[in-house]
N, C-alpha and C positions, 0 to 999 in steps of 0.2 A: 240265261242265268249264269253267265261266266264271271270271271274275275275282272274287275274294272279299274280304270285309272281315272282320277279326277283331274280335270284340266285346271290350269292356274287361273284365278280370278280374284282380284282384290275385294270384290263385293260378295263373294260366295260365302254363304252361311251353311254349315253342315252340322248335323247332329249324329252322334253314335249312340246306339242302344246296346249295352252289354248285358247279356242274360246268361246266368249260370245254367248249364245243361242238366236237367233232371236233378235239381239241386239237392233235395233231401236224400235221394238215392246215391248221389255222388259223395255226399258227406259220409254216409254209412260205408261206402266202398273204399274211402280214402285210407282207412286204417286196417282194411281187410283186403289186401291185393288179390287174394284167392277168389274174390267175388267179381273180378274183372270179367265182363261179358256174361255174367250170370244174371238171371232175372231177380229183381228186387222190388218189393212194395213197402211203403211206409204207411202206418195206420194213424188215424186221428186219436184224440184223447179218449181214454178208456178202450183203446184198441177196437173202435167201432167200425170205421169205414176206411177205405183206401183213399189217401190224399196225395200220394206221389207214387210214380212208377218209373222204373228204368225202361229203356227202349225194348229190352228183351221181354219184360212183362207185358208191355203194350202189344207186342207181336203175338203173345200167347192169349190175347183176348181178355185180359183183366181190365174192366172199365174203371174210369175214375169215379169215386164215390161208392164203389161196390161194398155192400155190407160184408164184413169179414166172415161172419158165420155162414153166409150163403156160399162163399167161394173157398172156404177153409179146405175142403177135401180136394178141390181142383188144384189149389196152390200147393198142397202137399204132394199130390201126384206129379205135378209138373216141376217139382224141385225149386219152387220160388222161395227165396229168402224173405222172411217177414220180419219187420222191425216196428217197434213202438216209436212214436214220434219223440225225438230227443232234442227238444228246442234249445237247451243250453249249448249243445254241440253245434247245432245249425246257426244259432245266433253268433257264436264266437267265430266260426268259419266265414260267415257273411261279413263280419267286421274286418276280417283279414283280407278278404277279396276287395272290399271297398277301399281299404287302406292302400292296396296296390294300385287300384284305379286312380285314386286321388294323387298318387305319386306320378302317374303317367299322363294325367289329363288335368289342365289348370282349373276347369270349372266342371263340377260334378253334381248331379242331383240324384240322390238315392231314392228310387221309386218304390222299391219293395225289398224284401229280404234277399232276393236273388236277381234284382234288376237295377240298373242305373243308367241315366242319360248323361252324356258328356257333350259339351259344346266344343265343336272342333274349329271354331273361328280362329284364324291365325295359322291353320295348318294347310293353307291353300297350296303351298309349294311341295307338300308331301304327297307321295303315292299312298292314298288312304288304305288301299288294300294291303300293301306291305306293312303299313303302320298297324293295321288291325291284326295282322298275323303276329307282329311283334308283341302287341298287348296280350293277345291270346296265349302266346308262348310264355310270357313273363308271369301271367297270373297262374298258369298251370305249374310252372317251375317253382314259384314262391309259395303257392297254397295247395297245389294238387287238385284244384277244382277246374274242370273244363268249362269254357264259356264260348258263346257265339256272339258275333258282333255284326250289326247292320248299320250302314251309313246312308244318310239321305238328307235332303234339304229341310225336312220338317220332322217333328217327333212322330207323327202318325205314320209317315212313310218309313221312318227308321224302324218302327215296330214291324212293319211288313218286310223290310229288308232283313231284319233279324230272323224272321220266320223262314225266309229263303235260305239264309246262312245255316240254319239249324237242320233243315230238311234235305238240302241238296248237297250230296257228298263232295261233288267236284269243287265246291266253294272253299273247302277246307275250314269251314266255320266262320268265314268272313264274306260279306257281300256288300257291294256298293252300288247304289242307284246313280247312273251318270248320264242317262239320256231319256227323252220322253218315250220313245218307242219301247225301250226296255221296261220302263215303268208301266206303260199300258199293257204290255204283255203279261206282266206279273199280276196287275190289278184284276185282269179278267179271270184269273184263276183263284182269287180270294173270295170266299163266301162273304156275303154282306154281314152276317152275324159275327164273323171273325175280325171285323175292322175294329180297331181300338176305339172305344167310346160308343159303339153301337149296341152291342149286346143282343140278347134273345128277343126281348119285347119289341124294340124298334126294328130289329131284323125281320121279324114276322110281319110287322106292319109295312115295312118297305117292300118286302117281297110281293105283297098284295097289290102294290102300286107298280109292279114290274121292275123294281130295283133289286136285282139278285146278286150282284157282285160289287166289289169295291170300284171296279171300272164304271159300272152303272151309276153308283153314287157320285163319283167324281164328275160325271157328265150330266147330273141332274141339275135342274134349275135352282140356283142358290136361294133366290127369294121365296120360291115355293117351299123349299125345305124349312126355311125359317118360319113361314106362316103356319105350316102344318105341324111342325115339331117345335124347335126352339133354336136359339142362337148357338147353342153348344153343338148341335148337329150341323148347323151351317158352317161353323168353324171347322168341323171335320172335313166337310166338302172342300173348303179352301185349302186345308192342309194336304188333302189328296192331290190337289192341283199344284202343289209346290210352294204355296204361300205360307210362310211360317207364322202361325198365330199363337203358338204355345211356347213361350220362352223357357230357358232354364231358370228356375226360381226355387226358393225354399218351399218345402212341402207345407201346405196349409194345416192349421189345427184341425183335429177331427171334429166333424159336425155332429157326430153321435158316437156314443160309447156303448158297445154291446158286449155283455159277458153272459155266457150260458154254458151249462154243462149237462151232459147225459150221465145218469147214474147207473153203474153196473148193477148195484143192488137197489131195487125199487124202494122209494120213500113213501111211507103211509102216514107218518106222524107229523102233525102240523108244526110242533115246536122244532123238530129236526129240520123241516123244510124252511121254516122262518130263519133259523140260525145260518143255514147255507146261503140264503138270499142276502142276509145281512153282510156276510162275507163278500159276496159279489159287489154289493154297494160300496163297501170299504175299498175294494180294489179299484173300482171305477172312479171313485172320488179322488183317490191317490193320483190316478192318471189325469183327472181333470185339473187338479192343482198343479201338477207337474208341467202341463202345457200352458199354465196361466190363464185358465178359463173358468167360467161359472156357467151354470145351467139352470133351467126353470122347470123342466118336465121329466117324468120318469114313467116307463111302462114296465110292469111286472107280468111275466107269463109263465104258465105251468102246463104240462101235458102228460098224458099217459103214453104208453107205447102205441104206435099206429097199428101194431099187430095184436093188440089186446083182444081176447075173446069177449064177445058180447058187447062190443063197441067201446071206444075209448072216450076220453074227455080232455078237452083243451080249452083254455080261456086266458084272457089278459085284461088288465085294467091300467088306465093311464091317469096320472094325477099331475097337476101343474101348481107351482107356487105363484104367489103374487109378487115375489122378488127372486132375483137370481141368487144362487148360492153354490158353494163347493164344500159345505159342511157335511161331513159324513153322518152325524147324528140326525140332521134334518132329513136327509134322503132315506135313512133307515126308517124313521118314523113314517115317511110317506109310503115306503114300500110295504111296511107292515099293514098299513091301512088298506092298500091295494090288494095285498095277499088275502086278507080276511074276506074281501068281497068276492074272490074267485075260488077260494079253497073249498073243496067238497070232500067230506070224510068218506071212507070206503073205497077209494081209488088208490091204485099203486102208481105213483108218479115216476116217470122215467126221465123227465127233463124239466129244468126250470132255468129262468134267466131274467135279466133286467136290461133295459136300454134307456140310457140317459140322453136326452136330446134338448133342442132349443139352446144350444151352446153358443156363447159369445165370449170374446176376450174380456178378461176381468176389468180392464180399464176402459172398456167401451159400453158397459152396461148402463141401462137407463134406470135410475133409482126411483122408488115410489115417492110421490109428493106428500101423501097423507099418512104414511107410516114410518116408524123408525126402521133404520136398516137392520135386518136380522143377522146378516153375515157381516158383523161389525168387527171392530178391532180386537176385542177379546176372543171372539170365535176364531178369527184368523190366527191369533197367537197360539191358540190351543191346537189348531190343525197343523201349524208350522212345527210345533214341538213334537206332535205325533209323527209327522213325516221324518223329522230329523232323527228321532230315536230309532224308528224302524229302519231308516236308511243306514244308520251307523251300526246297529246291533242285530239287524235281521228282521225280516217280515214278521209282523204280528208280535213283536216284543211288547208293544202296547197295542191293545185292541179294545173295542167296545164290548161290554158284557154280553150283548145280544148276538155277537158273532160266534160262529162255530170255531172251535180250536183249529180245525182243519177246514179251509175254505171250500174245498171240494175233495172228493175221493176219486183218485185216478188210478185205474189199473193199467199197468204197463208191463205185461208179461214178456214182451220181446225187446226190452230196452237194452240198447247197446251202452257201453261205458262212456262216460263224459271225458273223452281222451284229452281234451285241451283245457278243461276248467276245474278238474279235481285232481289233487296230487296223487291220491291213491289209485287213480285210473291211468296214470301216465304209463306209456309203453316202456318196457325195459329191454335193453340189448345185452345179451350175454356172450 
């Protein structure tokens, strides 16, 4: 797992995966240098569960997804710094990191808030390890965020290379796959469930078939993989063998939109719950229109706390339209009908949410032959005006009467300042 040099080849295609190290924790540490090498955790919405940990917190045994109330005393005793999730700060710093990467790489695909793939074609005459060190140093100098970089012939292998760069100290945060023996050596140490695109369910199934590592999957029969699973996993096999099947491309539109929130204070009133769900619908439809899509189906779900005494309650209901739409009022009417069917009085509801799916691009939808289009020109104008005013003057400047004035109630007792997005939170030097 040493540092490697890529030999020259005009036909060589290479990818780099750049991943921010412990991103949320790094963002919190950026403006608090006294927290360097100190354990940090970041909590989910409503300060519910641990969603990010620094390496120091991992070493102290704080698991990902840990309920805050269960580990509160332990974190206090161990001196762990606890932060509420500060997404405006994280989003702004992510944009700055991606901006630096776009400056250093001609073709970039932003994969998530803290990851990006870069197409390194044309860098054949470069020492990629040294180039990676330069990228890493520049990002750190310009943004203050540490990153790790993995280079390989395919996206799947670059994900694994990045894993090595992050875990092996001697790589200095950069690792390059440059020969098959080296690749095989690493693949044998990667659990099957940790391979990009495999996940827990497929991983458990593959283990039952004797495929326990990335190396085993790479040497599995490709045709058998396709017959038993699908072409997606077959593509992963080919990628592990150095055949690039996933190119750098624009991220696809979301195939489903999920919005859910846990309530710090339990909700018992139907009208209150209805107004909150209407707000979730409004936000989801905004996203739907922003990506130029329409949808046909919605699921509404509610549940009490799983720790409720005497047994809890959870239920969901799905409704489909006969035409595609992105009209907020239409989906709110659907969601209210679904909620009425599953709501039961007498329960203290701890969580509610909606999922909009059957999403297609607006210009590809199949219209109904026997009915007038419901998402017509007048409705589209109304939604365009709504989005324009809310975009210009702030969220919920205009809203439907059924929406709650506050779409959800979020407790953030450990929230850090919005150092980069609010004037009053800017650091001052005296």
